[in-house]
FILUM-380976 format. One record per residue (C-alpha): x, y, z; chain; residue in three letters. Coordinates in nm, 4 decimals. Layout:
REM FILUM-380976
X,Y,Z,A,ALA
...
END
This chain:
REM FILUM-380976
0.0083,-0.0260,-0.0350,A,MET
0.1193,0.3633,-0.1271,A,SER
0.1746,0.6355,0.1345,A,LEU
-0.1238,0.8083,0.0051,A,LYS
-0.3497,0.4973,0.0236,A,GLU
-0.2043,0.4525,0.3878,A,GLN
-0.2622,0.8039,0.4453,A,THR
-0.6143,0.7754,0.3382,A,ILE
-0.7245,0.4311,0.4479,A,SER
-0.5912,0.6037,0.7948,A,GLY
-0.7922,0.8916,0.7929,A,ILE
-1.1611,0.7159,0.7401,A,ILE
-1.0279,0.4408,0.9963,A,TRP
-0.9532,0.6888,1.2060,A,SER
-1.2482,0.9069,1.1645,A,PHE
-1.4342,0.6042,1.2458,A,ILE
-1.2319,0.5010,1.5374,A,ASP
-1.2533,0.8598,1.7124,A,ASN
-1.6466,0.9172,1.6057,A,SER
-1.7565,0.6052,1.7079,A,LEU
-1.5828,0.6640,2.0041,A,THR
-1.7125,1.0229,2.0735,A,GLN
-2.0838,0.8810,1.9932,A,ILE
-2.0647,0.5896,2.2814,A,ILE
-1.8993,0.8337,2.4927,A,THR
-2.1675,1.1038,2.4658,A,PHE
-2.3940,0.8536,2.4389,A,ILE
-2.2969,0.7111,2.8070,A,VAL
-2.2282,1.0375,2.9712,A,GLY
-2.5873,1.1560,2.8836,A,ILE
-2.7056,0.8644,3.0660,A,VAL
-2.4746,0.9269,3.3588,A,LEU
-2.5906,1.2227,3.3379,A,ALA
-2.9339,1.1765,3.4185,A,ARG
-2.8353,0.9380,3.6898,A,LEU
-2.5474,1.1258,3.8590,A,LEU
-2.5333,1.4703,3.9870,A,SER
-2.3405,1.7607,3.9085,A,PRO
-2.1520,1.7388,4.2097,A,ALA
-2.0212,1.4357,4.1321,A,GLU
-1.8915,1.4378,3.8493,A,PHE
-1.7129,1.7276,3.9861,A,GLY
-1.4953,1.5043,4.2441,A,LEU
-1.3602,1.3385,3.9751,A,ILE
-1.2708,1.6729,3.7762,A,GLY
-1.0641,1.7747,4.0795,A,MET
-0.7864,1.5060,4.0322,A,ILE
-0.8026,1.5018,3.6101,A,ALA
-0.4992,1.7059,3.6334,A,ILE
-0.3179,1.4716,3.8590,A,PHE
-0.4555,1.1620,3.6498,A,ILE
-0.3529,1.3655,3.3308,A,ALA
0.0233,1.4369,3.4305,A,VAL
0.1205,1.1181,3.5838,A,SER
0.0106,0.9803,3.2419,A,GLU
0.1932,1.2474,3.0434,A,GLY
0.5067,1.1461,3.2938,A,LEU
0.4786,0.7451,3.2570,A,VAL
0.5325,0.8090,2.8375,A,ASP
0.8283,1.0398,2.9030,A,SER
0.7428,1.1162,2.5362,A,GLY
0.8902,0.8076,2.4230,A,PHE
0.6241,0.7368,2.2091,A,SER
0.7026,1.0235,1.9569,A,GLN
1.0162,0.9515,1.9780,A,ALA
0.9986,0.5531,1.8280,A,LEU
0.7073,0.6397,1.5980,A,ILE
0.9662,0.9625,1.4686,A,ARG
1.2554,0.6842,1.4655,A,LYS
1.2981,0.5157,1.1505,A,ILE
1.4703,0.1967,1.2430,A,ASP
1.3638,0.1120,1.5766,A,CYS
1.5286,-0.2254,1.7138,A,SER
1.4098,-0.4353,1.9601,A,GLU
1.6363,-0.2481,2.2290,A,LYS
1.4433,0.0502,2.1377,A,ASP
1.1175,-0.1178,2.2466,A,TYR
1.2093,-0.3365,2.5091,A,ASN
1.4016,-0.0374,2.7019,A,THR
1.0813,0.1905,2.6664,A,VAL
0.8758,-0.0658,2.7561,A,PHE
1.0482,-0.1620,3.0746,A,TYR
1.1164,0.2593,3.1572,A,PHE
0.7186,0.3084,3.1518,A,ASN
0.6715,0.0067,3.4013,A,ILE
0.9060,0.1732,3.6067,A,PHE
0.8359,0.5145,3.6021,A,ILE
0.4227,0.3851,3.6422,A,SER
0.5377,0.2108,3.9894,A,ILE
0.6873,0.5341,4.1119,A,ILE
0.3855,0.7158,4.0046,A,ILE
0.1398,0.5319,4.1534,A,TYR
0.2969,0.5111,4.5149,A,LEU
0.3290,0.9061,4.4678,A,LEU
-0.0730,0.9299,4.3875,A,LEU
-0.1244,0.6884,4.7049,A,PHE
0.0198,0.8434,4.9542,A,PHE
-0.0033,1.2003,4.8791,A,SER
-0.3801,1.1043,4.8310,A,SER
-0.4743,1.2243,5.1818,A,PRO
-0.3076,1.6060,5.1228,A,TYR
-0.5221,1.6217,4.8127,A,ILE
-0.8574,1.5400,4.9793,A,ALA
-0.7452,1.8168,5.2475,A,GLU
-0.6286,2.0763,4.9838,A,PHE
-1.0052,2.0312,4.8340,A,PHE
-1.1538,1.9888,5.1827,A,LYS
-1.3340,1.6681,5.0176,A,GLU
-1.2858,1.3473,5.2228,A,PRO
-1.3999,1.1113,4.9079,A,LYS
-1.1061,1.1829,4.7326,A,LEU
-0.8328,1.0124,4.9087,A,ILE
-0.9884,0.6518,4.8190,A,GLU
-1.1047,0.7948,4.4469,A,ILE
-0.7061,0.9158,4.4010,A,ILE
-0.6128,0.5237,4.4884,A,ARG
-0.8334,0.3229,4.2832,A,VAL
-0.8494,0.5551,4.0003,A,LEU
-0.4730,0.6111,3.9486,A,SER
-0.4348,0.2177,3.8969,A,LEU
-0.5228,0.3484,3.5272,A,SER
-0.1187,0.4256,3.4901,A,VAL
0.0015,0.1445,3.6040,A,LEU
-0.2487,-0.0199,3.3266,A,ILE
-0.1569,0.2446,3.0800,A,ASN
0.2061,0.1409,3.1388,A,ALA
0.1701,-0.2217,3.0430,A,ILE
0.0470,-0.1287,2.6412,A,GLY
0.1999,0.1570,2.5793,A,LEU
0.4644,0.0406,2.3605,A,VAL
0.1927,-0.2345,2.1845,A,GLN
-0.0100,0.0792,2.1212,A,LEU
0.2986,0.2390,1.9736,A,THR
0.4125,0.0206,1.7211,A,GLN
0.0063,0.0355,1.6574,A,LEU
-0.0287,0.3981,1.5362,A,ASN
0.3907,0.3636,1.4052,A,LYS
0.2573,0.1443,1.1163,A,ASN
-0.1111,0.3095,1.0920,A,ILE
-0.3057,-0.0058,1.1941,A,LYS
-0.5940,0.1786,1.2685,A,ILE
-0.8467,0.0008,1.2103,A,LYS
-0.7608,-0.3076,1.4681,A,ILE
-0.7936,0.0387,1.7308,A,GLN
-1.1229,0.1277,1.6017,A,THR
-1.2121,-0.2232,1.7179,A,LYS
-1.0259,-0.1992,2.0773,A,ILE
-1.1840,0.1438,2.1052,A,SER
-1.5786,0.0226,2.0319,A,VAL
-1.5176,-0.2642,2.2346,A,ILE
-1.3645,-0.1297,2.5683,A,ALA
-1.6231,0.1929,2.5069,A,ASN
-1.8920,-0.0357,2.4745,A,ILE
-1.8249,-0.2555,2.7713,A,CYS
-1.7174,-0.0381,3.0569,A,SER
-1.9658,0.2521,2.8794,A,GLY
-2.2707,-0.0272,2.9598,A,SER
-2.1202,-0.1674,3.3409,A,LEU
-2.1054,0.2502,3.4324,A,ALA
-2.4717,0.2834,3.3663,A,ILE
-2.5109,-0.0249,3.5582,A,TYR
-2.3243,0.1019,3.8825,A,PHE
-2.4631,0.4226,3.8449,A,ALA
-2.8214,0.3095,3.8337,A,TYR
-2.7828,0.0653,4.0934,A,THR
-2.6580,0.3246,4.3756,A,GLY
-2.2904,0.3613,4.3392,A,PHE
-2.2568,0.6917,4.2708,A,GLY
-1.9299,0.8818,4.1777,A,VAL
-1.7261,0.5241,4.1863,A,TRP
-1.9500,0.4345,3.8622,A,SER
-1.6937,0.7093,3.6933,A,LEU
-1.3999,0.5587,3.8610,A,VAL
-1.5020,0.1983,3.7386,A,LEU
-1.5458,0.2838,3.4103,A,ARG
-1.2620,0.4491,3.3435,A,ASN
-1.0606,0.1515,3.4890,A,LEU
-1.2704,-0.1191,3.2952,A,ILE
-1.2012,0.1366,2.9775,A,ASN
-0.7816,0.1129,3.0314,A,TYR
-0.7450,-0.2642,3.1064,A,ALA
-1.0217,-0.4002,2.8122,A,ILE
-0.7938,-0.1293,2.5995,A,ARG
-0.4451,-0.2441,2.7060,A,ASN
-0.5317,-0.5904,2.6998,A,PHE
-0.6174,-0.5658,2.3875,A,LEU
-0.3467,-0.4421,2.1932,A,TYR
-0.1533,-0.7079,2.3397,A,TRP
-0.4157,-0.9328,2.2078,A,TYR
-0.4013,-0.7767,1.8662,A,TYR
-0.0007,-0.6928,1.8785,A,ASN
0.2091,-0.9510,1.7876,A,SER
0.5492,-0.7728,2.0335,A,TRP
0.6143,-0.9328,2.3121,A,ARG
0.9147,-0.7542,2.5811,A,PRO
1.2615,-0.9958,2.6139,A,LYS
1.4658,-0.9004,2.8912,A,ILE
1.6389,-0.6460,2.7534,A,ILE
1.7666,-0.2704,2.8362,A,PHE
1.9723,0.0077,2.6459,A,SER
2.1314,0.2528,2.8140,A,ILE
2.2510,0.4224,2.4977,A,LYS
1.8772,0.3449,2.3519,A,SER
1.7310,0.5324,2.6966,A,PHE
1.9405,0.8432,2.6164,A,LYS
1.9195,0.8930,2.2086,A,GLU
1.5134,0.8794,2.2431,A,MET
1.5292,1.0704,2.6166,A,PHE
1.7458,1.3379,2.3944,A,THR
1.4275,1.4258,2.1641,A,PHE
1.1612,1.2591,2.4231,A,GLY
1.2464,1.4261,2.7254,A,SER
1.1628,1.7931,2.6006,A,LYS
0.8660,1.6656,2.5036,A,LEU
0.7447,1.4774,2.8000,A,VAL
0.8141,1.8322,3.0064,A,VAL
0.5842,1.9868,2.7029,A,SER
0.3199,1.7632,2.7468,A,GLY
0.3113,1.7867,3.1538,A,ILE
0.2839,2.1832,3.1123,A,ILE
0.0014,2.1020,2.8591,A,ASN
-0.1578,1.9041,3.0365,A,ARG
-0.1787,2.0602,3.3739,A,ILE
-0.2762,2.3655,3.1936,A,PHE
-0.5700,2.1484,3.0335,A,GLU
-0.6652,2.0658,3.3563,A,ASN
-0.6009,2.4056,3.5675,A,LEU
-0.9023,2.5356,3.4864,A,TYR
-1.0947,2.2243,3.6371,A,TYR
-0.8454,2.2549,3.9630,A,PHE
-0.9321,2.6530,4.0025,A,VAL
-1.2869,2.5826,3.9532,A,ILE
-1.3078,2.3177,4.2384,A,GLY
-1.0982,2.4606,4.4799,A,LYS
-1.2490,2.8487,4.4430,A,TYR
-1.6279,2.7809,4.3431,A,PHE
-1.7039,2.4346,4.4332,A,SER
-1.8120,2.0511,4.2796,A,ALA
-2.1520,2.1350,4.1475,A,GLU
-2.0103,2.5036,3.9448,A,GLN
-1.7260,2.1942,3.8293,A,LEU
-1.9534,1.9623,3.7034,A,GLY
-2.1653,2.2127,3.4862,A,TYR
-1.8086,2.3515,3.3848,A,TYR
-1.6543,1.9751,3.2859,A,THR
-1.9902,1.8704,3.1230,A,ARG
-1.9869,2.1990,2.9055,A,ALA
-1.5784,2.1029,2.8222,A,ASP
-1.6981,1.7367,2.7212,A,THR
-1.9861,1.8364,2.4771,A,PHE
-1.7348,2.1092,2.3471,A,ALA
-1.4591,1.9169,2.2973,A,LYS
-1.6312,1.6430,2.1251,A,LEU
-1.6135,1.7724,1.7222,A,PRO
-1.2954,1.9633,1.7938,A,SER
-1.1100,1.6436,1.9926,A,ALA
-1.2364,1.4101,1.7723,A,ASN
-1.1197,1.5746,1.4083,A,LEU
-0.7743,1.6158,1.6115,A,ASN
-0.7390,1.2652,1.7707,A,GLY
-0.7826,1.1859,1.4127,A,VAL
-0.5108,1.4223,1.2683,A,ILE
-0.2936,1.3492,1.5064,A,GLN
-0.2853,1.0211,1.4951,A,ARG
-0.3041,1.0311,1.0918,A,ILE
-0.0613,1.3057,0.9842,A,SER
0.2402,1.2572,1.2958,A,TYR
0.3547,0.9199,1.1404,A,PRO
0.2553,1.0286,0.7573,A,VAL
0.4815,1.3236,0.7463,A,LEU
0.7566,1.1906,0.9512,A,ALA
0.8281,1.0048,0.6323,A,LYS
0.8574,1.2965,0.4497,A,LEU
1.0801,1.5001,0.6923,A,GLN
1.3629,1.5293,0.4186,A,ASN
1.1014,1.6951,0.1128,A,ASP
0.9944,2.0497,0.2948,A,ASP
0.7928,2.0941,-0.0551,A,GLU
0.6105,1.7444,0.0158,A,LEU
0.5596,1.8596,0.3830,A,LEU
0.4152,2.2053,0.3009,A,LYS
0.2154,2.0535,0.0345,A,SER
0.0634,1.7441,0.2996,A,GLY
0.0286,2.0081,0.5620,A,LEU
-0.1914,2.2559,0.3708,A,ARG
-0.4122,2.0110,0.2360,A,LYS
-0.4588,1.8738,0.6073,A,LEU
-0.4823,2.2428,0.7224,A,ILE
-0.7818,2.3367,0.5150,A,LYS
-0.9560,2.0111,0.4673,A,SER
-0.9293,2.0123,0.9181,A,THR
-1.0144,2.3286,0.9184,A,MET
-1.3492,2.3212,0.6662,A,PHE
-1.5038,2.0108,0.9235,A,ILE
-1.3907,2.1915,1.2215,A,THR
-1.5242,2.5457,1.1865,A,PHE
-1.8328,2.4113,1.0176,A,ILE
-1.9043,2.1623,1.3546,A,LEU
-1.8006,2.4094,1.6708,A,MET
-2.0384,2.6710,1.5174,A,MET
-2.3138,2.4246,1.4475,A,LEU
-2.2279,2.3019,1.7666,A,LEU
-2.3066,2.6462,1.9532,A,ALA
-2.5909,2.7573,1.7597,A,ALA
-2.7725,2.4767,1.8981,A,THR
-2.6468,2.4156,2.2268,A,SER
-2.9512,2.5408,2.4331,A,GLU
-3.1499,2.2786,2.2496,A,SER
-2.9068,1.9961,2.2576,A,MET
-2.8160,2.0387,2.6297,A,VAL
-3.1940,2.0730,2.7215,A,LEU
-3.2586,1.7688,2.5150,A,THR
-3.0258,1.5329,2.6103,A,LEU
-2.9016,1.5954,2.9495,A,ILE
-3.2141,1.7818,3.0966,A,GLY
-3.3140,2.1231,3.2676,A,GLU
-3.1157,2.0544,3.5837,A,LYS
-2.7788,2.1033,3.3450,A,TRP
-2.9134,2.4008,3.2431,A,ARG
-2.6009,2.6250,3.3618,A,GLN
-2.4209,2.4236,3.1564,A,THR
-2.5148,2.6256,2.8482,A,ILE
-2.3281,2.9653,2.8380,A,PRO
-1.9962,2.7436,2.9368,A,TYR
-2.0603,2.5230,2.6172,A,LEU
-2.1192,2.8510,2.3532,A,GLN
-1.8661,3.0163,2.4994,A,LEU
-1.6350,2.7061,2.5186,A,LEU
-1.6732,2.6088,2.1365,A,CYS
-1.4817,2.9018,2.0569,A,PHE
-1.1866,2.8099,2.2353,A,VAL
-1.1444,2.5172,2.1131,A,PHE
-1.2338,2.5467,1.7371,A,MET
-0.8542,2.6375,1.6683,A,PHE
-0.7394,2.3431,1.8426,A,PHE
-0.6514,2.1149,1.5860,A,PRO
-0.4821,2.4159,1.3828,A,LEU
-0.2683,2.3929,1.6704,A,HIS
-0.2076,2.0667,1.7287,A,SER
-0.1032,2.0106,1.2829,A,LEU
0.1656,2.3463,1.3433,A,ASN
0.3146,2.1226,1.6806,A,LEU
0.3062,1.8413,1.4986,A,ASN
0.5707,1.9954,1.2190,A,MET
0.8472,2.0846,1.5285,A,LEU
0.8288,1.7164,1.6011,A,ASN
0.8755,1.5592,1.2868,A,VAL
1.1316,1.8105,1.2371,A,LYS
1.3135,1.7160,1.4996,A,GLY
1.2781,2.0305,1.7157,A,ARG
1.1420,1.9093,2.0299,A,SER
1.3610,2.2154,2.1867,A,ASP
1.1309,2.4478,1.9990,A,LEU
0.8014,2.2392,2.1082,A,PHE
0.9212,2.2980,2.4817,A,LEU
1.0190,2.6410,2.4406,A,LYS
0.6540,2.7088,2.3032,A,LEU
0.5023,2.5403,2.6092,A,GLU
0.6655,2.7566,2.8323,A,ILE
0.6078,3.0382,2.6501,A,ILE
0.2028,3.0114,2.6346,A,LYS
0.1923,2.8505,2.9526,A,LYS
0.3201,3.1693,3.0643,A,ILE
0.0925,3.3716,2.8714,A,ILE
-0.1903,3.1491,2.9819,A,ALA
-0.0950,3.2689,3.3839,A,VAL
-0.3171,3.5845,3.3523,A,PRO
-0.6197,3.4052,3.2440,A,VAL
-0.6004,3.1714,3.5493,A,VAL
-0.5796,3.4694,3.7816,A,ILE
-0.8993,3.6501,3.5980,A,ILE
-1.1009,3.2971,3.6347,A,GLY
-1.0233,3.3490,4.0504,A,ILE
-1.0758,3.7002,4.0655,A,ILE
-1.3905,3.7819,3.8236,A,PHE
-1.5208,3.4348,3.7686,A,GLY
-1.6005,3.1168,3.5338,A,ILE
-1.7008,3.3552,3.2101,A,TYR
-1.4368,3.5797,3.2314,A,ALA
-1.1726,3.2971,3.2875,A,MET
-1.3020,3.1350,2.9177,A,ILE
-1.3170,3.4534,2.7853,A,GLY
-0.9199,3.5098,2.8652,A,GLY
-0.9145,3.1467,2.7347,A,MET
-1.0477,3.2644,2.3637,A,ILE
-0.7852,3.5263,2.3663,A,ILE
-0.4991,3.2577,2.4305,A,SER
-0.5878,3.0667,2.1950,A,SER
-0.5486,3.2709,1.8889,A,PHE
-0.2219,3.4443,2.0792,A,ILE
-0.1079,3.0254,2.1231,A,ALA
-0.1988,2.9480,1.7402,A,TYR
0.0144,3.2509,1.6183,A,TYR
0.3483,3.1279,1.8420,A,LEU
0.2743,2.7495,1.6854,A,ASN
0.2663,2.8720,1.3094,A,SER
0.5730,3.0945,1.3514,A,TYR
0.8094,2.8460,1.3492,A,TYR
0.5658,2.6063,1.0678,A,THR
0.7095,2.9431,0.8689,A,GLY
1.0659,2.9567,0.9231,A,LYS
1.1137,2.5147,0.8945,A,LEU
0.8738,2.4930,0.5597,A,ILE
0.7923,2.8951,0.4325,A,LYS
0.3905,2.7775,0.5399,A,TYR
0.3553,3.1118,0.7679,A,ASN
0.0313,3.2152,0.9702,A,ALA
-0.0791,3.4882,0.7141,A,LYS
-0.0387,3.1614,0.4482,A,GLN
-0.2564,2.9688,0.6695,A,GLN
-0.5203,3.2144,0.7742,A,LEU
-0.5796,3.3335,0.3961,A,TYR
-0.6114,2.9804,0.3159,A,ASP
-0.8946,2.8373,0.6371,A,ILE
-1.0414,3.1885,0.6013,A,PHE
-1.3201,3.1065,0.3986,A,PRO
-1.4126,2.8167,0.5400,A,SER
-1.4628,3.0319,0.8602,A,PHE
-1.6546,3.2947,0.6947,A,LEU
-1.8823,3.0440,0.5413,A,LEU
-1.9266,2.7966,0.8961,A,ALA
-2.0215,3.1826,1.0807,A,SER
-2.3302,3.2665,0.7792,A,LEU
-2.3870,2.8675,0.9283,A,ILE
-2.3640,2.9227,1.2629,A,GLY
-2.5363,3.2951,1.2498,A,THR
-2.8803,3.1620,1.0276,A,LEU
-2.9414,2.8375,1.2450,A,THR
-2.9036,3.0236,1.6221,A,PHE
-3.1711,3.2402,1.4449,A,ILE
-3.3895,2.9685,1.3483,A,SER
-3.3419,2.8673,1.6779,A,GLY
-3.4863,3.1905,1.8162,A,GLN
-3.7942,3.2244,1.5572,A,ILE
-3.9180,2.8251,1.5738,A,ILE
-4.1258,2.8046,1.9525,A,ASN
-4.1182,2.3787,2.0217,A,THR
-4.0294,2.1515,2.2823,A,LYS
-3.5937,2.1730,2.2914,A,PRO
-3.6548,1.8438,2.1572,A,ILE
-3.8086,1.9040,1.8141,A,PHE
-3.6059,2.2422,1.8275,A,LEU
-3.2766,2.0295,1.8052,A,PHE
-3.3593,1.8125,1.5546,A,ILE
-3.4826,2.1254,1.3259,A,ILE
-3.2002,2.3200,1.3939,A,GLN
-2.9725,2.0193,1.3131,A,THR
-3.1059,1.9611,0.9818,A,LEU
-3.1612,2.3206,0.8963,A,ILE
-2.7434,2.3396,0.9720,A,GLY
-2.6420,2.0444,0.7563,A,LEU
-2.9221,2.1855,0.4404,A,MET
-2.7037,2.5382,0.4601,A,PHE
-2.3596,2.3887,0.4654,A,VAL
-2.4156,2.1448,0.2014,A,PHE
-2.6438,2.4378,-0.0356,A,THR
-2.3521,2.6976,0.0359,A,PHE
-2.0205,2.4548,0.0027,A,SER
-2.2210,2.3326,-0.3368,A,GLU
-2.3013,2.7375,-0.4074,A,ILE
-1.9946,2.8380,-0.3462,A,PHE
-1.7443,2.5408,-0.4849,A,LYS
-1.5875,2.5513,-0.1411,A,VAL
-1.2097,2.3746,-0.2266,A,GLU
-1.2238,2.1969,0.0743,A,PRO
-1.5726,2.0825,0.0715,A,TYR
-1.4942,1.9799,-0.2821,A,LEU
-1.1731,1.7717,-0.2475,A,GLU
-1.3688,1.5689,0.0581,A,ILE
-1.6466,1.5374,-0.1326,A,LYS
-1.4561,1.3695,-0.3953,A,SER
-1.2402,1.1265,-0.1661,A,ILE
-1.6112,0.9997,-0.0573,A,VAL
-1.7623,0.9482,-0.4085,A,ILE
-1.3909,0.7914,-0.5291,A,SER
-1.4243,0.6288,-0.2157,A,LYS
-1.7836,0.4689,-0.2576,A,LEU
-1.7034,0.4132,-0.6358,A,LYS
-1.4454,0.1674,-0.5390,A,ASN
-1.6625,-0.0344,-0.3102,A,ARG
-1.9443,-0.0919,-0.5840,A,MET
-1.8949,-0.3882,-0.7802,A,PRO
-1.8479,-0.3452,-1.1312,A,ASN
-2.1258,-0.3489,-1.3253,A,ASN
-1.9857,-0.3956,-1.6838,A,ASP
-1.9028,-0.7920,-1.5427,A,LYS
END
């Protein structure tokens, strides 16, 4: 299979994987939101920062180092495997013994046992990291799709059962653990690699040189991604954090889905082109135009239908989620664009620049946190929108230096898609203000109206990314149709 065919196949299967995962997660989340209280979701949100940082430390950037390295050996894989296991044990013990202090900080005694159980996920994930890395490196996305669907259906179904039978917050904890356990078991089942008793100091140093900067970057990023949960949980209440976490989950659905697809495929594919700047630029440009066309459309429609969607899916008790969700749509709108630009630094082996950018961006984000503490959650989200734009400019700066594709050129490429999405989102929102009916019917009507506008305007204005995506889809469908000439 050629690189182009691998890329298209990988994107399709990655999209299917992410879409199914998000749909299952979405449905399970809706059911759990009806069975559990905002405060119970808030308890998990309080410790999200600790679990996220721990997972980043276990990986230590070695996964990306293995993917980037063209000729990985058994020494490389085994060295990473044993290091992951070793560091995960240390981190689990730290979380176990520090749990009383974390609980005291938030004044939530329940957190002691929750942390000690949920942090077992750090150990479970460490066992399967090399297996997952090999699946990603070889662009075996179809297998990962099977794994994620099985894991999400099983863990989601059990979580709903636990919540229904009165387990409360523990249904959320067990859901995560069961999901991780099934995933990692299946990684081993589907991937044939098995560890040997090998550890190479030379291999460790080689990958650590590249990966260490990424792990510091990743930890900084994970801290700030979850810092808003931390601040809301500390300075407001578990209930307010529950509303925010639901809004955050909904807002990330389309953005994280696309971001996951692009991250998973673009890095290994572009890494194969790392020595040809013209091909890199051409490939990145196509990815940016197509990705941002879809992202703008989805995020604008989500913002436009937020009220009818929230009231339909999780009910009136979650109404305070709506304004948070509408604002967060504009925060996450540019996330796939950030990732694509940052991927270019890793492809070029410039993890030093990656780290430098993360430090600068997080220094800029500190005032946003302070604003949130002083002026409240709405002001904090407003600051997040502004810092997202600043972060994009910084991320794209080195892309312009490395392959001559700067922020001005990128914005020129995606501006038509932004205008179209803004028009569609505005018209869809207005339709929701005019039509007076029950939330469930309004949500269905707004969704249909929005989709009708997307296809109609895209055809009328001959939007380039739309036409290219349409061409790929039609070509794939034709290839799957039986040959009538035979």
